[in-house]
C-alpha positions, 0 to 999 in steps of 0.5 A: 637276259633269258633264263638258262635252260634246265639241262635235266628237263625232258625237253632239254634231253630230247633236244640233245638227242636231236642235236646229236645228229650231224649233217653226214649221218645216215643212221645213228645207232642207239648206243652211239646216241648214248655216247654222243649225248652222255644220257643214260641208255634208258633215257635215250631209248624212251625219248627216241621212242617218243620222238619217233611217235611225234615224227621227229625221228625215223626208226630204221634197221640200223638205228635212227635218223632225223625225219622229214618233219624237221626239214618241213619245220626248218623251211617254215622258219626260213619262209617266215624270216623271208631271208631265203625266199628273197635271197635266192634270185640274188644267189642264183644270179651270182652263181651264173656270174661266177659258176663257183660255190655260192653260200648264204649264211647267218650267225647262230651263237659263235657259229655260222649256219648255212641257209643256202648253198648253190654249186655246179659240176666244177665246185670245190670240195667244201665242208659246208652243208645246208643246215650245217654250221662252222666256227665263225673264226675260220670261214669268210662268212663267219669273219664277215659277220664277226667283224660287223657284230658288236664288241661283246661278240668279238670278245666272246669269240676271241677269248674262247677256243679258236679251233685249228681246222687246218694249218692255215687257220688263224688261232692267234686272237691278236692276229684275228682281231687285225684281220677283222679290222681289215674286213671292216676297212675292205668291206669283204672277208677272205678265207685262204684254206682256213676251214678246209685245205684247197678251198678259198673264199670271199664273203660280203655282209648283208646289212640292215638299215642300221648296218647290223649284219643280217646275213652274209653271202660268199663265193668259194672255189678251189685254191689252184685256180680260184681268185676271190679278188676277181669276184668282189664287185659282183659279190658286193652288188648281190649283198647290197641288193639283197640288203635293200630288198630286205629293208624295203620289205621291213618298211612295209610290215 
């Protein structure tokens, strides 16, 4: 197992500052960064200055924001994995078929990180953001990845705190485990207003050669009119095709 990071190191503290920014932040004042990180004000002031010099933060009149350099670095990571570049044609085709929100997500720890999001003028209100994250237990993508993950991951999530995002979020471990078993049986996961009121979703896994979950694709829409069951076939086809392309790419490298 890798060594645990030293939380008192300069790198850990600088990382804590960068991770204190949310996807909805425009600028964050120094005092707010101090509050979010729990670090001493002098430490935050010194490290934000260094992060600005390294072009990882921008200093603005109202405080600080993440810089474009971080976006560039993130895009390099996506290109190196090849996932986003290879997935985009399938995501675009799925959007043309459904004209609803299409997501591509991967697992990071016990969260879903959204790699791509395609939507149009009719799209529902969704809490997802590209580069943002959500708990696995309350999203269709998350439940898909969790269901296809190993037993250790299941135990970690089911024994942890299951945040209630809406009145419909499943927070009973036994019920969630049964829902995950149903995902394996049906091949897709459904979400009915579990991450946000008014939003329903269906997701399918992108599996590797050994049936390991690489990512998941979802289609989401507003609860009054969206029927996720109607999009299962198109969704499965996109996820299976992307898995095949990824497998062929890996076989050539």
